[in-house]
MMTF fields as JSON, N, C-alpha, C and O atoms, coordinates in Angstrom:
{
  "mmtfVersion": "1.0.0",
  "mmtfProducer": "UNKNOWN",
  "numBonds": 395,
  "numAtoms": 396,
  "numGroups": 99,
  "numChains": 1,
  "numModels": 1,
  "chainsPerModel": [1],
  "groupsPerChain": [99],
  "chainIdList": ["A"],
  "bondAtomList": [4, 2, 8, 6, 12, 10, 16, 14, 20, 18, 24, 22, 28, 26, 32, 30, 36, 34, 40, 38, 44, 42, 48, 46, 52, 50, 56, 54, 60, 58, 64, 62, 68, 66, 72, 70, 76, 74, 80, 78, 84, 82, 88, 86, 92, 90, 96, 94, 100, 98, 104, 102, 108, 106, 112, 110, 116, 114, 120, 118, 124, 122, 128, 126, 132, 130, 136, 134, 140, 138, 144, 142, 148, 146, 152, 150, 156, 154, 160, 158, 164, 162, 168, 166, 172, 170, 176, 174, 180, 178, 184, 182, 188, 186, 192, 190, 196, 194, 200, 198, 204, 202, 208, 206, 212, 210, 216, 214, 220, 218, 224, 222, 228, 226, 232, 230, 236, 234, 240, 238, 244, 242, 248, 246, 252, 250, 256, 254, 260, 258, 264, 262, 268, 266, 272, 270, 276, 274, 280, 278, 284, 282, 288, 286, 292, 290, 296, 294, 300, 298, 304, 302, 308, 306, 312, 310, 316, 314, 320, 318, 324, 322, 328, 326, 332, 330, 336, 334, 340, 338, 344, 342, 348, 346, 352, 350, 356, 354, 360, 358, 364, 362, 368, 366, 372, 370, 376, 374, 380, 378, 384, 382, 388, 386, 392, 390],
  "bondOrderList": [1, 1, 1, 1, 1, 1, 1, 1, 1, 1, 1, 1, 1, 1, 1, 1, 1, 1, 1, 1, 1, 1, 1, 1, 1, 1, 1, 1, 1, 1, 1, 1, 1, 1, 1, 1, 1, 1, 1, 1, 1, 1, 1, 1, 1, 1, 1, 1, 1, 1, 1, 1, 1, 1, 1, 1, 1, 1, 1, 1, 1, 1, 1, 1, 1, 1, 1, 1, 1, 1, 1, 1, 1, 1, 1, 1, 1, 1, 1, 1, 1, 1, 1, 1, 1, 1, 1, 1, 1, 1, 1, 1, 1, 1, 1, 1, 1, 1],
  "groupList": [{"groupName": "UNK", "atomNameList": ["N", "CA", "C", "O"], "elementList": ["N", "C", "C", "O"], "formalChargeList": [0, 0, 0, 0], "bondAtomList": [1, 0, 2, 1, 3, 2], "bondOrderList": [1, 1, 2], "singleLetterCode": "X", "chemCompType": "L-PEPTIDE LINKING"}],
  "groupTypeList": [0, 0, 0, 0, 0, 0, 0, 0, 0, 0, 0, 0, 0, 0, 0, 0, 0, 0, 0, 0, 0, 0, 0, 0, 0, 0, 0, 0, 0, 0, 0, 0, 0, 0, 0, 0, 0, 0, 0, 0, 0, 0, 0, 0, 0, 0, 0, 0, 0, 0, 0, 0, 0, 0, 0, 0, 0, 0, 0, 0, 0, 0, 0, 0, 0, 0, 0, 0, 0, 0, 0, 0, 0, 0, 0, 0, 0, 0, 0, 0, 0, 0, 0, 0, 0, 0, 0, 0, 0, 0, 0, 0, 0, 0, 0, 0, 0, 0, 0],
  "groupIdList": [1, 2, 3, 4, 5, 6, 7, 8, 9, 10, 11, 12, 13, 14, 15, 16, 17, 18, 19, 20, 21, 22, 23, 24, 25, 26, 27, 28, 29, 30, 31, 32, 33, 34, 35, 36, 37, 38, 39, 40, 41, 42, 43, 44, 45, 46, 47, 48, 49, 50, 51, 52, 53, 54, 55, 56, 57, 58, 59, 60, 61, 62, 63, 64, 65, 66, 67, 68, 69, 70, 71, 72, 73, 74, 75, 76, 77, 78, 79, 80, 81, 82, 83, 84, 85, 86, 87, 88, 89, 90, 91, 92, 93, 94, 95, 96, 97, 98, 99],
  "secStructList": [7, 7, 1, 2, 2, 2, 2, 2, 2, 2, 2, 2, 2, 2, 2, 2, 2, 1, 7, 7, 7, 7, 7, 1, 7, 1, 1, 1, 1, 7, 7, 7, 7, 7, 6, 6, 7, 7, 6, 6, 1, 7, 7, 7, 7, 7, 7, 7, 7, 7, 5, 7, 7, 7, 6, 6, 1, 7, 2, 2, 2, 2, 1, 1, 3, 3, 7, 7, 7, 7, 6, 6, 6, 6, 6, 7, 7, 5, 3, 3, 7, 7, 6, 6, 2, 2, 2, 2, 6, 4, 4, 4, 6, 7, 7, 1, 1, 7, 7],
  "xCoordList": [6.669, 6.35, 7.46, 8.2, 7.653, 8.825, 9.19, 8.578, 10.797, 11.356, 11.153, 11.36, 10.548, 10.328, 9.337, 9.361, 7.956, 6.54, 6.739, 5.998, 8.373, 8.448, 8.335, 7.89, 8.721, 10.218, 8.702, 8.131, 7.816, 6.27, 5.687, 5.192, 5.901, 4.454, 5.244, 5.195, 6.049, 6.909, 6.463, 5.919, 6.997, 6.597, 5.035, 4.771, 4.482, 3.036, 2.511, 1.333, 3.07, 1.999, 2.335, 1.615, 4.274, 4.855, 4.265, 4.075, 3.981, 3.326, 1.728, 1.143, 0.978, -0.38, -0.394, -0.969, 0.135, 0.031, 0.938, 0.843, 2.114, 3.908, 4.486, 5.68, 4.141, 4.692, 5.246, 4.707, 6.419, 6.905, 6.616, 6.366, 6.668, 6.68, 6.536, 7.377, 5.986, 6.89, 8.172, 8.356, 9.194, 10.493, 9.19, 8.254, 9.88, 9.015, 9.115, 10.122, 7.967, 7.617, 6.812, 6.641, 6.048, 5.253, 4.447, 3.599, 4.383, 3.761, 3.243, 3.49, 1.877, 1.34, 2.616, 3.614, 2.239, 0.889, 1.838, 2.532, 1.783, 2.244, 2.316, 1.508, 3.603, 3.946, 5.486, 6.54, 4.728, 4.73, 5.452, 4.838, 7.147, 7.166, 8.672, 9.5, 8.636, 10.061, 11.196, 11.093, 11.999, 13.429, 14.417, 15.553, 13.351, 14.356, 12.971, 13.193, 12.034, 10.912, 11.492, 12.088, 10.902, 11.645, 11.046, 9.878, 12.16, 11.533, 11.278, 11.199, 11.229, 10.003, 8.17, 7.156, 8.199, 7.017, 5.257, 5.046, 4.666, 3.545, 2.916, 1.901, 3.324, 2.728, 3.559, 4.773, 2.226, 2.663, 2.006, 1.284, 2.149, 1.463, -1.05, -2.122, -0.214, -2.357, -2.105, -1.386, -3.24, -3.951, -4.246, -4.477, -4.833, -6.091, -6.196, -5.53, -7.707, -8.315, -9.364, -10.479, -8.642, -9.08, -9.874, -9.425, -11.855, -12.649, -13.387, -13.574, -13.859, -15.455, -16.459, -16.79, -17.21, -19.044, -19.1, -18.493, -20.367, -21.718, -22.767, -22.43, -23.687, -25.553, -25.333, -26.157, -24.278, -24.034, -22.928, -22.288, -22.606, -21.409, -22.381, -23.428, -21.85, -22.564, -22.899, -22.122, -23.766, -24.251, -22.322, -21.81, -22.395, -21.412, -21.162, -21.221, -20.34, -18.732, -18.507, -17.449, -19.963, -20.245, -20.341, -20.129, -20.681, -20.276, -19.04, -18.882, -18.433, -16.394, -15.482, -14.308, -16.475, -15.515, -16.17, -17.262, -15.406, -15.163, -15.491, -15.548, -15.617, -15.992, -14.366, -14.247, -13.146, -12.085, -11.954, -12.532, -11.022, -10.718, -8.903, -8.227, -8.519, -7.07, -6.894, -7.61, -5.943, -5.283, -4.902, -4.894, -4.433, -3.664, -5.081, -5.104, -5.882, -6.827, -7.657, -8.093, -8.226, -9.173, -10.004, -10.674, -10.085, -10.254, -11.462, -12.076, -11.059, -11.471, -12.606, -12.549, -13.685, -14.455, -14.586, -14.592, -14.777, -14.767, -13.647, -12.695, -13.21, -11.157, -11.769, -12.968, -11.092, -11.885, -9.751, -8.65, -10.508, -9.057, -9.233, -10.077, -8.821, -9.726, -8.303, -8.904, -7.184, -6.646, -6.534, -6.133, -7.108, -8.617, -8.496, -7.81, -9.88, -10.593, -9.308, -9.366, -8.659, -7.581, -6.166, -5.154, -5.907, -5.65, -6.013, -5.347, -7.296, -8.373, -8.284, -7.817, -9.054, -8.715, -6.887, -6.796, -5.79, -4.559, -4.757, -4.431, -5.175, -5.723, -6.434, -6.438, -6.902, -7.933, -7.925, -8.91, -6.304, -6.25, -5.981, -5.022, -6.401, -6.013, -4.671, -3.852, -4.305, -2.359, -2.723, -3.844, -1.474, -0.951, -1.574, -1.889, -1.603, -1.747, -4.203, -4.968, -4.51, -5.352, -5.71, -4.865, -7.349, -6.958, -8.937, -9.464],
  "yCoordList": [53.797, 53.741, 54.487, 54.743, 54.895, 54.328, 52.546, 51.629, 52.718, 51.498, 50.514, 49.333, 51.174, 50.474, 49.707, 48.837, 50.4, 50.013, 48.467, 47.485, 48.801, 47.722, 46.3, 45.156, 46.775, 45.294, 45.377, 44.474, 46.042, 45.364, 44.658, 43.534, 45.724, 44.492, 43.417, 42.488, 43.787, 42.121, 40.604, 39.514, 41.251, 40.746, 39.401, 38.199, 40.677, 39.913, 39.652, 39.755, 39.482, 39.062, 37.641, 36.726, 37.742, 36.221, 35.737, 34.521, 36.289, 35.178, 34.942, 34.35, 35.56, 35.616, 34.711, 33.687, 34.687, 34.127, 33.059, 32.577, 33.068, 31.802, 32.18, 31.953, 33.048, 33.971, 34.911, 35.739, 35.161, 36.248, 37.341, 36.913, 38.8, 39.686, 39.627, 38.923, 39.991, 40.852, 41.493, 41.77, 41.644, 42.235, 43.984, 43.938, 45.423, 46.294, 46.671, 46.596, 47.022, 46.219, 47.393, 48.155, 47.905, 48.526, 46.988, 47.611, 46.049, 44.629, 44.827, 45.561, 43.5, 42.716, 41.933, 42.081, 40.727, 41.555, 43.447, 43.511, 44.553, 45.468, 45.48, 45.605, 45.299, 45.793, 47.564, 47.669, 48.501, 49.527, 50.012, 50.06, 50.373, 51.185, 52.367, 52.013, 53.358, 53.606, 54.035, 54.884, 53.253, 52.847, 53.829, 53.671, 55.279, 56.454, 57.31, 58.494, 56.882, 57.661, 58.082, 57.58, 59.099, 60.088, 59.353, 59.275, 58.981, 57.831, 59.477, 59.373, 60.349, 61.29, 61.027, 61.423, 60.379, 61.267, 60.116, 58.938, 60.863, 59.944, 59.414, 58.815, 59.458, 57.717, 56.702, 56.544, 55.772, 54.118, 53.35, 53.803, 52.151, 50.564, 51.642, 51.711, 52.173, 52.223, 50.915, 50.838, 49.951, 49.219, 49.312, 50.518, 48.561, 49.126, 47.735, 46.745, 48.313, 46.696, 47.36, 47.871, 47.152, 47.136, 46.12, 44.976, 46.61, 45.465, 45.751, 46.952, 44.808, 45.13, 45.018, 43.854, 45.889, 45.461, 45.285, 45.614, 44.492, 43.731, 43.706, 43.797, 43.625, 43.427, 42.214, 42.173, 41.077, 40.673, 41.214, 40.34, 42.172, 42.988, 42.04, 41.442, 42.103, 42.121, 43.745, 44.492, 44.343, 44.988, 46.167, 47.171, 44.649, 45.176, 45.55, 46.777, 44.35, 45.66, 46.616, 47.246, 46.97, 47.711, 49.139, 50.316, 48.63, 49.697, 50.471, 51.538, 49.67, 49.959, 50.213, 50.575, 49.875, 50.45, 52.3, 52.776, 52.772, 54.442, 53.739, 52.683, 55.435, 55.506, 54.706, 53.972, 54.601, 54.676, 55.642, 55.778, 55.97, 57.462, 57.687, 58.622, 55.973, 56.615, 56.509, 55.896, 57.098, 57.0, 55.799, 55.555, 54.747, 53.936, 52.0, 50.922, 52.754, 51.624, 51.616, 50.474, 52.478, 53.127, 51.939, 52.399, 49.936, 49.681, 48.234, 47.178, 49.206, 48.758, 50.622, 51.668, 49.66, 50.62, 50.777, 52.004, 50.21, 50.332, 50.773, 50.672, 51.108, 50.791, 50.238, 49.98, 50.142, 50.013, 50.293, 50.081, 50.939, 51.569, 50.919, 51.404, 49.874, 49.378, 48.92, 48.15, 48.8, 48.436, 46.698, 45.535, 47.553, 46.04, 44.517, 43.533, 45.436, 44.517, 44.053, 42.832, 44.374, 43.619, 42.893, 42.894, 42.465, 42.079, 40.948, 40.24, 40.824, 39.957, 38.27, 37.154, 39.293, 39.263, 38.384, 37.24, 39.099, 37.807, 36.704, 35.568, 36.935, 35.666, 34.875, 33.735, 34.97, 33.808, 33.478, 33.253, 33.353, 33.352, 33.762, 33.373, 35.305, 35.863, 36.19, 35.984, 36.652, 37.711, 38.535, 38.665, 39.448, 40.326, 39.679, 38.522, 40.984, 40.551, 40.175, 40.77, 38.934, 38.708, 37.552, 36.662, 37.099, 36.365, 36.054, 35.009],
  "zCoordList": [2.529, 3.475, 3.606, 2.656, 4.827, 6.144, 5.834, 5.286, 6.662, 6.462, 7.166, 6.887, 8.545, 9.516, 10.024, 10.895, 8.981, 8.886, 7.7, 7.682, 6.534, 5.608, 6.333, 6.232, 6.763, 7.99, 8.436, 7.825, 9.213, 10.176, 8.778, 8.694, 7.601, 6.395, 6.658, 7.464, 5.716, 5.155, 6.478, 6.304, 7.643, 8.727, 8.778, 8.74, 8.88, 9.183, 7.433, 7.09, 6.964, 5.769, 5.398, 4.998, 5.762, 5.451, 6.673, 6.692, 7.54, 8.895, 8.866, 9.773, 7.528, 7.693, 6.797, 7.166, 5.462, 4.496, 3.41, 2.281, 4.919, 4.573, 3.837, 4.033, 2.413, 1.465, 1.662, 2.396, 1.153, 1.094, -0.151, -1.277, 0.133, -0.309, -1.781, -2.339, -2.254, -4.033, -3.255, -2.069, -4.73, -4.187, -4.913, -5.711, -4.022, -4.728, -6.439, -7.143, -6.772, -8.172, -8.534, -7.582, -10.094, -10.302, -11.44, -12.079, -11.733, -12.188, -11.112, -10.156, -11.554, -10.192, -10.215, -10.92, -8.912, -7.566, -7.837, -8.852, -7.068, -6.733, -5.156, -4.236, -5.284, -3.948, -4.13, -4.757, -3.217, -3.81, -2.142, -1.077, -2.427, -0.962, -1.624, -2.463, -1.124, -1.51, -0.084, 0.802, -0.317, 0.048, 0.643, 1.09, 0.463, 0.301, 1.357, 1.608, 1.752, 2.186, 4.149, 5.101, 3.799, 5.037, 6.875, 7.257, 7.567, 8.559, 9.834, 11.058, 9.317, 10.534, 9.825, 10.4, 8.671, 8.543, 8.568, 8.283, 8.891, 9.95, 9.163, 9.517, 7.76, 6.972, 7.026, 7.157, 6.838, 6.977, 6.207, 5.319, 6.417, 5.577, 5.383, 5.985, 3.887, 3.573, 2.214, 1.218, 2.934, 1.728, 1.327, 1.239, 0.342, -0.851, -1.321, -1.626, -1.185, -2.835, -3.755, -3.648, -4.512, -6.228, -6.783, -6.856, -7.486, -7.308, -8.839, -9.034, -10.01, -9.997, -9.457, -9.233, -9.092, -7.722, -9.861, -10.88, -9.338, -10.363, -9.404, -8.223, -9.616, -8.816, -7.866, -6.953, -7.876, -6.847, -6.061, -5.476, -5.92, -4.808, -3.583, -3.832, -2.564, -1.081, -0.743, -1.337, -0.02, 0.366, 2.066, 2.561, 1.907, 3.009, 2.62, 2.536, 1.669, 0.565, 0.349, 0.349, 0.027, -0.653, 0.466, 0.174, 1.632, 2.399, 3.029, 3.623, 2.71, 2.775, 1.866, 1.936, 0.668, -0.374, -0.908, -0.598, -1.497, -2.079, -4.188, -4.818, -4.438, -6.01, -6.196, -5.214, -7.065, -7.431, -9.243, -10.321, -8.636, -9.405, -9.677, -10.106, -9.057, -9.129, -10.382, -11.173, -10.598, -12.71, -12.028, -10.821, -13.493, -13.323, -13.462, -14.054, -12.499, -11.815, -12.584, -12.732, -13.308, -14.113, -14.965, -15.89, -14.729, -14.908, -12.952, -12.801, -12.319, -11.184, -11.588, -12.234, -10.375, -9.552, -8.673, -8.57, -7.43, -6.578, -5.583, -6.356, -4.644, -3.972, -2.227, -2.117, -1.32, -0.195, 0.093, -0.415, 1.363, 2.206, 3.035, 3.789, 3.388, 5.358, 6.132, 6.881, 6.471, 6.322, 7.473, 7.47, 8.136, 9.342, 7.757, 7.482, 7.095, 6.576, 5.659, 5.518, 5.278, 3.831, 4.979, 4.278, 6.054, 6.914, 7.552, 8.307, 7.128, 7.917, 6.03, 5.802, 5.39, 3.685, 3.529, 3.084, 3.931, 4.388, 5.159, 4.814, 5.985, 6.932, 6.212, 6.677, 5.485, 4.939, 3.894, 3.192, 3.478, 1.456, 1.128, 0.461, 1.046, 0.263, -0.009, 0.886, -1.059, -0.927, -1.59, -2.082, -1.723, -2.989, -4.52, -4.801, -5.384, -6.929, -6.605, -5.845, -7.668, -8.508, -7.755, -7.847, -6.562, -6.118, -6.422, -6.039]
}
């Protein structure tokens, strides 16, 4: 993500959770950004949530989920790409990493 988006994410995450974001890392909890991202890039913040579904997974959650096939995340069968939903989770006690 672009530097200006990183600043915006860091500020909003800290405001919602009272915690600082972890450093740029490839270990849990994942928080990845590229300090040399093109400032003119159209890409911004893309929040993703990965989870394992089962027979108790609410249909409402499944409706906003997609099957996960991302390399490195094979142990999770579902993924949510919905910034608004994930920001609401942060506002309600969820944190980066496993919850």
